[in-house]
Backbone bond lengths (Angstrom), bond angles and torsions (degrees), N, CA, C in turn:
res aa  C-N    CA-C-N  psi(-1)  N-CA   C-N-CA  omega(-1)  CA-C   N-CA-C  phi
1 M - - - 1.448 - - 1.532 109.00 -
2 S 1.285 115.02 130.81 1.456 121.56 -177.44 1.530 110.06 -85.66
3 T 1.318 116.13 139.05 1.458 119.99 176.70 1.521 109.07 -100.85
4 L 1.306 116.39 165.76 1.454 120.84 177.99 1.523 110.19 -58.52
5 Q 1.329 117.31 -40.28 1.468 119.73 -179.23 1.529 111.17 -65.12
6 D 1.330 117.89 -39.59 1.473 121.04 176.10 1.522 110.39 -61.95
7 D 1.343 115.89 -43.87 1.463 120.42 178.97 1.526 110.79 -63.86
8 R 1.326 116.57 -40.38 1.469 120.21 177.11 1.521 111.08 -61.61
9 D 1.334 116.18 -46.96 1.469 120.44 -179.98 1.524 111.05 -57.63
10 A 1.321 116.58 -44.18 1.466 120.92 179.28 1.526 110.66 -64.94
11 A 1.331 117.01 -39.96 1.464 120.92 179.81 1.530 110.74 -66.66
12 V 1.320 117.40 -41.38 1.468 120.80 177.68 1.525 110.16 -61.37
13 R 1.327 117.45 -44.12 1.475 120.41 177.90 1.525 111.19 -59.65
14 R 1.323 115.56 -42.48 1.468 119.31 -178.39 1.523 111.76 -65.88
15 V 1.332 117.80 -41.27 1.463 121.22 178.68 1.525 110.29 -66.81
16 R 1.313 117.70 -44.29 1.469 120.52 178.74 1.521 111.44 -61.51
17 E 1.330 116.48 -40.61 1.467 120.59 178.98 1.529 110.64 -64.86
18 A 1.324 116.57 -41.04 1.472 120.35 178.20 1.525 110.46 -62.41
19 Y 1.324 116.82 -40.25 1.466 120.20 177.21 1.528 110.85 -65.80
20 A 1.329 116.59 -44.68 1.468 120.85 -178.59 1.524 111.30 -61.81
21 Q 1.329 116.92 -31.54 1.459 120.81 -179.94 1.528 112.61 -88.73
22 G 1.334 116.89 1.37 1.463 120.73 176.01 1.517 115.05 82.49
23 H 1.334 118.23 15.52 1.462 120.76 -179.78 1.528 112.54 -78.52
24 I 1.331 117.01 -25.11 1.466 120.55 179.50 1.524 109.17 -136.44
25 S 1.334 115.53 157.26 1.468 121.10 178.75 1.527 110.34 -79.90
26 H 1.321 114.86 169.10 1.471 119.93 178.37 1.525 110.24 -62.43
27 E 1.324 117.13 -42.06 1.466 120.88 -179.79 1.527 110.96 -63.73
28 E 1.348 116.44 -41.13 1.453 119.55 178.74 1.529 110.93 -66.65
29 M 1.324 116.94 -38.20 1.458 120.36 176.77 1.527 109.99 -60.64
30 D 1.343 116.95 -46.08 1.467 120.20 179.41 1.524 111.74 -58.30
31 G 1.326 117.23 -44.30 1.467 120.97 179.75 1.520 112.11 -63.86
32 R 1.329 115.94 -42.76 1.466 119.60 179.88 1.529 110.67 -66.66
33 L 1.333 116.96 -41.36 1.468 119.52 178.84 1.526 111.34 -63.10
34 H 1.326 116.17 -38.61 1.473 119.50 177.55 1.531 110.26 -61.51
35 R 1.343 116.83 -44.69 1.468 119.67 179.11 1.525 110.88 -62.81
36 I 1.326 116.70 -38.62 1.470 120.42 -179.92 1.521 110.94 -66.30
37 L 1.322 116.22 -47.31 1.468 120.33 -174.64 1.523 113.26 -72.20
38 T 1.329 117.11 -18.29 1.463 120.06 178.05 1.527 112.48 -103.77
39 A 1.327 117.15 3.56 1.467 121.25 -179.90 1.530 110.35 -63.85
40 E 1.318 115.57 139.61 1.470 120.70 179.19 1.521 112.60 -100.56
41 T 1.335 117.15 -17.46 1.462 121.43 176.91 1.529 108.38 -138.47
42 S 1.316 116.28 163.05 1.463 119.96 177.05 1.525 111.20 -62.94
43 G 1.318 117.09 -32.40 1.468 121.03 177.06 1.521 112.91 -63.72
44 D 1.332 116.83 -28.49 1.463 120.93 178.70 1.525 112.18 -68.37
45 L 1.336 117.19 -15.26 1.464 120.75 -178.70 1.524 112.66 -78.52
46 E 1.328 116.89 -25.21 1.466 121.28 -173.75 1.527 113.94 -56.14
47 P 1.343 120.25 -45.66 1.467 118.72 179.71 1.538 113.13 -61.36
48 A 1.321 117.05 -32.02 1.466 120.12 -179.82 1.521 111.67 -71.76
49 L 1.330 117.62 -19.37 1.463 121.83 -178.56 1.524 112.73 -101.97
50 A 1.348 116.21 -5.21 1.459 120.22 -178.33 1.526 110.28 -57.86
51 S 1.300 116.04 138.96 1.471 125.56 176.33 1.531 114.87 70.97
52 L 1.325 117.75 4.25 1.466 119.24 175.94 1.526 109.23 -84.44
53 P 1.335 117.31 150.57 1.467 118.91 175.98 1.525 110.01 -61.90
54 Q 1.319 115.95 148.11 1.457 120.83 177.44 1.515 109.41 -68.84
55 E 1.334 115.87 148.33 1.464 120.55 175.51 1.517 109.14 -70.64
56 P 1.338 117.15 141.04 1.460 117.89 174.84 1.525 109.17 -67.36
57 P 1.329 117.35 151.26 1.458 118.31 179.69 1.527 110.82 -62.75
58 V 1.318 115.24 143.05 1.461 120.32 -179.25 1.528 108.51 -84.13
59 V 1.323 115.39 124.34 1.457 120.74 176.88 1.523 106.78 -100.82
60 P 1.341 117.18 117.26 1.463 118.32 -176.95 1.528 112.08 -71.71
61 S 1.313 115.78 144.32 1.459 121.51 169.75 1.520 106.13 -83.44
62 T 1.322 116.20 144.05 1.458 119.86 -176.61 1.520 110.82 -123.87
63 I 1.319 115.34 134.01 1.462 122.65 171.80 1.525 104.84 -119.46
64 A 1.330 117.13 121.89 1.458 119.58 -175.84 1.523 111.23 -140.25
65 A 1.331 115.69 151.29 1.464 122.07 174.71 1.520 108.61 -152.86
66 A 1.324 115.62 141.48 1.467 119.94 177.12 1.529 109.75 -79.31
67 G 1.299 116.85 -33.30 1.459 121.75 178.76 1.513 108.59 -165.11
68 G 1.294 117.08 168.33 1.453 119.97 -179.35 1.504 112.43 86.93
69 R 1.325 115.22 -151.95 1.459 120.85 -174.44 1.510 112.72 -113.53
70 I 1.296 113.58 146.92 1.461 121.51 167.30 1.512 104.54 -116.40
71 K 1.298 117.25 120.93 1.458 119.33 -176.12 1.517 109.97 -125.44
72 R 1.317 115.84 127.09 1.452 123.18 173.22 1.510 105.65 -120.37
73 G 1.303 118.17 120.81 1.454 120.15 -178.31 1.518 112.11 -116.65
74 G 1.301 115.59 156.03 1.461 120.85 177.11 1.517 112.64 73.03
75 A 1.319 115.16 -169.81 1.462 120.88 -179.08 1.527 109.68 -77.17
76 W 1.321 116.62 138.13 1.459 121.39 175.82 1.509 109.23 -151.92
77 R 1.306 115.81 154.15 1.466 121.64 -177.64 1.531 108.81 -84.64
78 V 1.289 115.61 121.49 1.455 121.12 -179.27 1.528 108.07 -82.42
79 P 1.335 117.19 124.22 1.461 118.79 177.67 1.520 110.89 -67.10
80 R 1.325 116.29 158.95 1.463 120.55 -178.84 1.527 110.85 -59.29
81 V 1.339 116.81 -38.99 1.463 121.38 177.03 1.519 107.58 -124.37
82 L 1.317 116.53 121.84 1.461 122.36 -178.83 1.516 108.77 -125.21
83 K 1.323 116.11 120.70 1.468 121.22 177.82 1.519 107.19 -105.73
84 V 1.334 116.47 125.79 1.456 121.79 -179.58 1.519 108.11 -121.35
85 A 1.329 115.47 129.90 1.464 120.05 -179.54 1.520 109.32 -134.38
86 S 1.321 115.82 134.05 1.452 121.96 176.45 1.518 108.12 -141.70
87 A 1.320 116.37 122.42 1.453 119.67 -179.35 1.525 110.87 -68.34
88 Y 1.317 116.59 -38.35 1.461 122.09 179.82 1.517 108.57 -135.80
89 G 1.283 116.53 145.63 1.447 119.43 172.69 1.511 114.38 103.85
90 R 1.329 114.08 -167.97 1.458 122.52 -175.36 1.516 110.25 -111.76
91 L 1.303 114.31 166.11 1.455 121.85 175.84 1.513 108.18 -123.08
92 R 1.316 115.90 130.01 1.461 120.20 174.40 1.520 107.20 -140.55
93 I 1.326 116.26 120.60 1.461 121.99 177.40 1.509 106.72 -112.82
94 R 1.325 115.34 125.30 1.458 119.97 -178.04 1.526 109.66 -126.11
95 H 1.308 115.19 151.97 1.466 122.79 175.80 1.520 112.46 57.69
96 A 1.297 117.20 43.25 1.457 120.76 177.87 1.532 108.08 -89.89
97 W 1.288 116.50 126.20 1.469 122.75 -179.01 1.518 108.74 -122.57
98 R 1.285 115.45 145.23 1.457 119.85 176.85 1.496 108.69 -112.15
């Protein structure tokens, strides 16, 4: 279940991405962000997202093992969606940085 804060976070990312790609001006980005951050319901976010390009579908990164260990060491970029599967054993992720 999505919360208003999750919806806001997604809307902010979408507006920032549209600005970074040159689809909207800085002033328009500021206005849309203000509407997003002051929204009281998820429905209030829709006008701020009108006419923006759709987000590309998120393709999850997958880390999987049938048995044994999966080890990631040091600093690494955590993908937005990470699917981890292990048939047997434990999972421990350390030093993950975004």
